[in-house]
ZAMAR-868961 format. One record per residue (C-alpha): residue number from 1; x, y, z. Coordinates in nm, 2 decimals. Example, Ala and Ser with C-alpha at 12.3 -4.5 7.8 and 13.67 -1.06 7.14 Angstrom:
<pts>
PT    nr        x        y        z
PT     1     1.23    -0.45     0.78
PT     2     1.37    -0.11     0.71
</pts>
This chain:
<pts>
PT    nr        x        y        z
PT     1     4.57   -10.05    -0.15
PT     2     4.62    -9.86     0.17
PT     3     4.86    -9.56     0.16
PT     4     5.04    -9.52     0.49
PT     5     5.28    -9.23     0.39
PT     6     5.30    -8.94     0.16
PT     7     5.42    -8.96    -0.20
PT     8     5.35    -9.16    -0.50
PT     9     5.55    -9.42    -0.68
PT    10     5.71    -9.32    -1.01
PT    11     5.64    -9.63    -1.25
PT    12     5.83    -9.69    -1.57
PT    13     5.76    -9.97    -1.82
PT    14     5.97   -10.10    -2.11
PT    15     5.99   -10.40    -2.33
PT    16     6.33   -10.59    -2.32
PT    17     6.39   -10.94    -2.46
PT    18     6.01   -11.03    -2.51
PT    19     5.96   -10.94    -2.15
PT    20     5.77   -10.64    -1.99
PT    21     6.00   -10.48    -1.73
PT    22     5.83   -10.26    -1.48
PT    23     6.02   -10.05    -1.22
PT    24     5.89    -9.85    -0.93
PT    25     6.08    -9.57    -0.76
PT    26     6.02    -9.35    -0.45
PT    27     6.07    -8.99    -0.58
PT    28     6.13    -8.87    -0.21
PT    29     6.44    -9.11    -0.19
PT    30     6.31    -9.33     0.09
PT    31     6.32    -9.65    -0.10
PT    32     5.96    -9.73    -0.03
PT    33     5.76    -9.98    -0.23
PT    34     5.39    -9.98    -0.30
PT    35     5.28   -10.35    -0.36
PT    36     4.98   -10.36    -0.60
PT    37     4.85   -10.51    -0.92
PT    38     4.90   -10.29    -1.23
PT    39     4.73   -10.36    -1.56
PT    40     4.90   -10.29    -1.89
PT    41     4.77   -10.29    -2.24
PT    42     5.04   -10.41    -2.49
PT    43     4.98   -10.35    -2.85
PT    44     5.15   -10.38    -3.21
PT    45     4.99   -10.05    -3.30
PT    46     4.87   -10.18    -3.61
PT    47     4.51   -10.11    -3.75
PT    48     4.29   -10.39    -3.86
PT    49     4.31   -10.39    -4.23
PT    50     3.94   -10.46    -4.26
PT    51     3.83   -10.16    -4.04
PT    52     3.58    -9.95    -4.23
PT    53     3.69    -9.58    -4.14
PT    54     3.38    -9.45    -4.26
PT    55     3.18    -9.67    -4.03
PT    56     3.41    -9.67    -3.73
PT    57     3.51    -9.32    -3.68
PT    58     3.63    -9.36    -3.34
PT    59     3.94    -9.58    -3.49
PT    60     3.90    -9.86    -3.22
PT    61     4.22   -10.09    -3.22
PT    62     4.16   -10.43    -3.34
PT    63     4.13   -10.65    -3.04
PT    64     4.36   -10.92    -3.21
PT    65     4.65   -10.66    -3.19
PT    66     4.63   -10.62    -2.82
PT    67     4.73   -10.81    -2.51
PT    68     4.63   -10.71    -2.15
PT    69     4.86   -10.81    -1.88
PT    70     4.82   -10.77    -1.51
PT    71     5.15   -10.77    -1.32
PT    72     5.20   -10.81    -0.94
PT    73     5.43   -10.51    -0.85
PT    74     5.59   -10.62    -0.54
PT    75     5.95   -10.54    -0.58
PT    76     6.14   -10.24    -0.71
PT    77     6.15   -10.43    -1.05
PT    78     5.91   -10.70    -1.18
PT    79     5.90   -10.88    -1.52
PT    80     5.66   -11.07    -1.72
PT    81     5.67   -11.25    -2.06
PT    82     5.50   -11.07    -2.36
PT    83     5.39   -11.19    -2.70
PT    84     5.64   -11.13    -2.97
PT    85     5.58   -10.82    -3.18
PT    86     5.44   -10.60    -2.91
PT    87     5.56   -10.24    -2.96
PT    88     5.37   -10.01    -2.73
PT    89     5.29   -10.01    -2.36
PT    90     4.98    -9.84    -2.22
PT    91     5.00    -9.83    -1.84
PT    92     4.71    -9.85    -1.59
PT    93     4.45    -9.91    -1.85
PT    94     4.19   -10.01    -1.59
PT    95     4.27    -9.70    -1.38
PT    96     4.30    -9.88    -1.05
PT    97     4.68    -9.84    -0.98
PT    98     4.83    -9.59    -0.76
PT    99     5.12    -9.39    -0.89
PT   100     5.25    -9.16    -1.16
PT   101     5.32    -9.35    -1.47
PT   102     5.59    -9.22    -1.69
PT   103     5.58    -9.35    -2.05
PT   104     5.90    -9.31    -2.26
PT   105     5.88    -9.08    -2.56
PT   106     5.77    -9.36    -2.81
PT   107     5.48    -9.46    -2.59
PT   108     5.39    -9.10    -2.50
PT   109     5.36    -9.01    -2.87
PT   110     5.15    -9.32    -2.93
PT   111     4.91    -9.23    -2.66
PT   112     4.89    -8.87    -2.77
PT   113     4.79    -8.96    -3.13
PT   114     4.56    -9.25    -3.04
PT   115     4.34    -9.15    -2.74
PT   116     4.02    -9.23    -2.92
PT   117     4.12    -9.57    -3.03
PT   118     4.04    -9.77    -2.71
PT   119     3.71    -9.93    -2.67
PT   120     3.70    -9.94    -2.28
PT   121     3.59    -9.60    -2.14
PT   122     3.80    -9.66    -1.83
PT   123     4.10    -9.69    -2.06
PT   124     4.05    -9.36    -2.24
PT   125     3.99    -9.18    -1.91
PT   126     4.31    -9.34    -1.74
PT   127     4.52    -9.25    -2.04
PT   128     4.38    -8.91    -2.03
PT   129     4.48    -8.88    -1.66
PT   130     4.84    -9.02    -1.75
PT   131     4.88    -8.76    -2.02
PT   132     4.75    -8.48    -1.77
PT   133     4.99    -8.59    -1.49
PT   134     5.28    -8.58    -1.74
PT   135     5.19    -8.24    -1.85
PT   136     5.19    -8.13    -1.49
PT   137     5.53    -8.29    -1.43
PT   138     5.68    -8.12    -1.73
PT   139     5.73    -8.44    -1.93
PT   140     5.47    -8.35    -2.20
PT   141     5.45    -8.00    -2.36
PT   142     5.13    -7.81    -2.28
PT   143     5.06    -7.73    -2.64
PT   144     5.11    -8.10    -2.75
PT   145     4.86    -8.20    -2.47
PT   146     4.62    -7.93    -2.59
PT   147     4.65    -8.05    -2.95
PT   148     4.59    -8.39    -2.85
PT   149     4.27    -8.31    -2.66
PT   150     4.12    -8.11    -2.96
PT   151     4.18    -8.39    -3.19
PT   152     4.03    -8.66    -2.95
PT   153     3.74    -8.49    -2.81
PT   154     3.51    -8.49    -3.12
PT   155     3.55    -8.88    -3.12
PT   156     3.46    -8.93    -2.76
PT   157     3.10    -9.04    -2.68
PT   158     3.10    -9.07    -2.30
PT   159     3.02    -8.73    -2.14
PT   160     3.18    -8.82    -1.80
PT   161     3.51    -8.87    -2.00
PT   162     3.44    -8.57    -2.21
PT   163     3.40    -8.36    -1.89
PT   164     3.74    -8.47    -1.76
PT   165     3.89    -8.39    -2.10
PT   166     3.73    -8.04    -2.12
PT   167     3.86    -7.98    -1.76
PT   168     4.21    -8.08    -1.85
PT   169     4.19    -7.87    -2.17
PT   170     4.08    -7.56    -1.99
PT   171     4.35    -7.61    -1.72
PT   172     4.63    -7.66    -1.97
PT   173     4.52    -7.35    -2.17
PT   174     4.52    -7.14    -1.87
PT   175     4.85    -7.27    -1.74
PT   176     5.02    -7.21    -2.09
PT   177     5.22    -6.89    -2.07
PT   178     5.28    -6.88    -2.45
PT   179     5.07    -6.64    -2.64
PT   180     4.74    -6.78    -2.71
PT   181     4.66    -6.87    -3.08
PT   182     4.28    -6.89    -3.03
PT   183     4.25    -7.25    -3.15
PT   184     4.12    -7.38    -2.83
PT   185     3.86    -7.10    -2.80
PT   186     3.74    -7.15    -3.16
PT   187     3.71    -7.52    -3.11
PT   188     3.51    -7.47    -2.80
PT   189     3.29    -7.22    -2.96
PT   190     3.22    -7.42    -3.27
PT   191     3.14    -7.73    -3.05
PT   192     2.90    -7.53    -2.84
PT   193     2.72    -7.40    -3.15
PT   194     2.70    -7.74    -3.33
PT   195     2.34    -7.86    -3.30
PT   196     2.44    -8.20    -3.42
PT   197     2.65    -8.26    -3.11
PT   198     2.52    -8.40    -2.78
PT   199     2.34    -8.13    -2.60
PT   200     2.52    -8.20    -2.27
PT   201     2.86    -8.20    -2.43
PT   202     2.78    -7.87    -2.60
PT   203     2.69    -7.73    -2.26
PT   204     3.01    -7.86    -2.11
PT   205     3.20    -7.69    -2.40
PT   206     3.03    -7.36    -2.35
PT   207     3.09    -7.35    -1.97
PT   208     3.46    -7.44    -2.04
PT   209     3.47    -7.15    -2.30
PT   210     3.31    -6.90    -2.07
PT   211     3.60    -6.94    -1.81
PT   212     3.88    -6.90    -2.05
PT   213     3.79    -6.68    -2.35
PT   214     4.03    -6.39    -2.45
PT   215     3.96    -6.35    -2.82
PT   216     3.80    -6.03    -2.90
PT   217     3.56    -6.16    -3.16
PT   218     3.45    -6.44    -2.92
PT   219     3.42    -6.19    -2.65
PT   220     3.18    -5.99    -2.86
PT   221     2.97    -6.29    -2.94
PT   222     2.94    -6.40    -2.58
PT   223     2.85    -6.05    -2.48
PT   224     2.57    -6.04    -2.74
PT   225     2.44    -6.36    -2.61
PT   226     2.46    -6.23    -2.26
PT   227     2.29    -5.91    -2.34
PT   228     2.01    -6.09    -2.53
PT   229     1.97    -6.36    -2.28
PT   230     1.99    -6.63    -2.53
PT   231     2.29    -6.87    -2.60
PT   232     2.32    -7.10    -2.89
PT   233     2.03    -7.28    -3.02
PT   234     1.93    -7.56    -2.79
PT   235     2.15    -7.47    -2.49
PT   236     2.01    -7.37    -2.15
PT   237     2.09    -7.02    -2.05
PT   238     1.94    -6.96    -1.72
PT   239     2.01    -6.71    -1.44
PT   240     2.32    -6.92    -1.31
PT   241     2.48    -6.93    -1.65
PT   242     2.41    -6.56    -1.73
PT   243     2.54    -6.45    -1.38
PT   244     2.87    -6.65    -1.42
PT   245     2.92    -6.50    -1.77
PT   246     2.85    -6.16    -1.64
PT   247     3.14    -6.18    -1.40
PT   248     3.37    -6.29    -1.67
PT   249     3.25    -6.01    -1.92
PT   250     3.31    -5.74    -1.67
PT   251     3.68    -5.85    -1.64
PT   252     3.72    -5.85    -2.03
PT   253     3.49    -5.54    -2.10
PT   254     3.57    -5.28    -1.83
PT   255     3.41    -5.01    -2.02
PT   256     3.08    -5.20    -2.02
PT   257     3.12    -5.32    -1.66
PT   258     2.86    -5.07    -1.51
PT   259     2.61    -5.18    -1.76
PT   260     2.66    -5.55    -1.72
PT   261     2.65    -5.52    -1.33
PT   262     2.31    -5.32    -1.33
PT   263     2.15    -5.54    -1.60
PT   264     2.24    -5.87    -1.43
PT   265     2.13    -5.75    -1.10
PT   266     1.78    -5.66    -1.25
PT   267     1.75    -6.02    -1.38
PT   268     1.81    -6.17    -1.04
PT   269     1.48    -6.19    -0.84
PT   270     1.57    -6.41    -0.55
PT   271     1.70    -6.19    -0.25
PT   272     1.96    -6.43    -0.15
PT   273     2.12    -6.45    -0.50
PT   274     2.09    -6.08    -0.53
PT   275     2.29    -6.06    -0.21
PT   276     2.55    -6.30    -0.34
PT   277     2.59    -6.11    -0.67
PT   278     2.63    -5.78    -0.49
PT   279     2.91    -5.92    -0.28
PT   280     3.10    -6.12    -0.55
PT   281     3.07    -5.85    -0.82
PT   282     3.31    -5.64    -0.61
PT   283     3.57    -5.86    -0.71
PT   284     3.54    -5.80    -1.08
PT   285     3.51    -5.43    -1.06
PT   286     3.72    -5.25    -1.31
PT   287     3.86    -5.01    -1.06
PT   288     4.18    -5.17    -0.90
PT   289     4.12    -4.96    -0.58
PT   290     3.78    -5.11    -0.54
PT   291     3.91    -5.46    -0.58
PT   292     4.19    -5.39    -0.34
PT   293     3.96    -5.25    -0.07
PT   294     3.74    -5.55    -0.11
PT   295     4.03    -5.80    -0.08
PT   296     4.14    -5.63     0.24
PT   297     3.80    -5.67     0.38
PT   298     3.81    -6.05     0.32
PT   299     4.09    -6.06     0.56
PT   300     3.85    -5.97     0.84
PT   301     3.66    -6.27     0.97
PT   302     3.33    -6.09     1.01
PT   303     3.33    -6.05     0.61
PT   304     3.37    -6.43     0.55
PT   305     3.05    -6.56     0.71
PT   306     2.92    -6.68     0.38
PT   307     3.22    -6.89     0.27
PT   308     3.10    -7.00    -0.09
PT   309     3.08    -6.64    -0.18
PT   310     3.42    -6.56    -0.03
PT   311     3.58    -6.85    -0.24
PT   312     3.41    -6.72    -0.55
PT   313     3.52    -6.36    -0.50
PT   314     3.88    -6.46    -0.41
PT   315     3.90    -6.65    -0.74
PT   316     3.78    -6.36    -0.94
PT   317     4.03    -6.13    -0.76
PT   318     4.31    -6.34    -0.88
PT   319     4.16    -6.41    -1.22
PT   320     4.43    -6.52    -1.48
PT   321     4.37    -6.21    -1.68
PT   322     4.44    -5.99    -1.37
PT   323     4.72    -6.21    -1.22
PT   324     4.98    -5.94    -1.24
PT   325     4.78    -5.69    -1.03
PT   326     4.68    -5.98    -0.80
PT   327     5.03    -6.07    -0.71
PT   328     5.01    -5.84    -0.40
PT   329     4.71    -6.05    -0.28
PT   330     4.92    -6.38    -0.24
PT   331     5.13    -6.29     0.07
PT   332     4.83    -6.17     0.27
PT   333     4.62    -6.47     0.17
PT   334     4.89    -6.70     0.29
PT   335     4.93    -6.49     0.61
PT   336     4.57    -6.52     0.69
PT   337     4.55    -6.89     0.64
PT   338     4.60    -6.99     1.00
PT   339     4.30    -6.75     1.11
PT   340     4.09    -6.90     0.82
PT   341     4.16    -7.24     0.96
PT   342     4.05    -7.14     1.32
PT   343     3.74    -6.96     1.22
PT   344     3.60    -7.15     0.91
PT   345     3.48    -7.47     0.80
PT   346     3.70    -7.77     0.79
PT   347     3.73    -7.75     0.40
PT   348     3.76    -7.36     0.39
PT   349     4.15    -7.34     0.43
PT   350     4.21    -7.56     0.12
PT   351     3.96    -7.36    -0.09
PT   352     4.08    -7.03     0.04
PT   353     4.44    -7.09    -0.07
PT   354     4.34    -7.26    -0.41
PT   355     4.11    -6.98    -0.50
PT   356     4.40    -6.73    -0.44
PT   357     4.66    -6.93    -0.65
PT   358     4.46    -7.11    -0.92
PT   359     4.47    -6.81    -1.15
PT   360     4.84    -6.75    -1.12
PT   361     5.10    -6.91    -1.35
PT   362     5.39    -6.68    -1.32
PT   363     5.75    -6.73    -1.17
PT   364     5.67    -6.42    -0.96
PT   365     5.38    -6.59    -0.80
PT   366     5.59    -6.92    -0.73
PT   367     5.86    -6.70    -0.58
PT   368     5.62    -6.53    -0.35
PT   369     5.50    -6.86    -0.22
PT   370     5.85    -6.98    -0.17
PT   371     5.96    -6.67     0.01
PT   372     5.65    -6.70     0.25
PT   373     5.74    -7.05     0.34
PT   374     6.11    -6.97     0.38
PT   375     6.02    -6.70     0.62
PT   376     5.79    -6.94     0.82
PT   377     6.02    -7.26     0.85
PT   378     5.80    -7.40     1.12
PT   379     5.46    -7.33     0.97
PT   380     5.18    -7.57     1.06
PT   381     5.24    -7.88     0.87
PT   382     4.89    -7.96     0.75
PT   383     4.85    -7.59     0.62
PT   384     5.19    -7.60     0.46
PT   385     5.08    -7.92     0.27
PT   386     4.77    -7.74     0.15
PT   387     4.99    -7.45     0.03
PT   388     5.22    -7.69    -0.16
PT   389     4.93    -7.87    -0.32
PT   390     4.77    -7.54    -0.44
PT   391     5.10    -7.43    -0.59
PT   392     5.18    -7.76    -0.77
PT   393     5.10    -7.60    -1.11
PT   394     5.35    -7.32    -1.04
PT   395     5.64    -7.55    -1.04
</pts>
């Protein structure tokens, strides 16, 4: 379908008098409609009594307990008859519809506890996206979403779906302001170390862990691997992985930062990669004064010539473990956005603002952005949209 104006429909579904009733609403109050076909999977939720749980560890739903229904959503409300006994509604199971699907509590709970039971890969991925969007919207608690992913991931077999799930897991973990209990990190560590698992899946888990670890024992394990230049058995651990991990370790281990910086630089032989490391490593320096001076240098156009380096550095400056100190960087980053647009690549402004804000999850960060926009009521519309997109997680 073609989208001619901003916004996404909010789509609700319920079963009433043996009919599927689907409503769409415009969250911006314009009464717009989005005509499209939407596919639903309706199920009794019952398990095939002949299913061999030892054989079928992924717990696929018995096909005889399911009915797929495609509805033409032309009006604000549409209806279609359903078979008697259907209890649960799973929305957009082919992943082709446009909108935010908002299951009620009953259906949400069913999806949360049954992600791995669906045979079609596109259904599992679409339901993952539905849960993720509901987490962002505040309709699903972050810890509930995290627990669901940890239960589900060992049963997933498609690495593309696994990659999305691990990305969602990492984002939910970093967005959660509640004290970390370590379960996510332990899960990722064990998955990375398990030689019985698929190698690509293990590597995806390891890279996810390398971006979010906080546990002191896991920090020690990763430092030892970096220092020895060898990760878990069977996992590739080349220069790129070691360099990324070096940045992360310097943030967690300030007393070892100088050693890490010097040893990693010795490992890098390519001149261009050595220059990149020397540039970006300033963003993870343990001395706040060094980081502050480096940040100010990025506001000067002549220091932004290699944009990928700048984006990486700005992300590390605003790392989630240093977000309190990095609050001071938000307003200048926003103030420099117009110049960044004028002097940089077409995609640079969005990357610039996203790199600054992605590591923040505090009310203070949200207030800082809101204050800037309030002080600039006539801010360039496209740039304002980029700011709002980058701050969606702060709501």
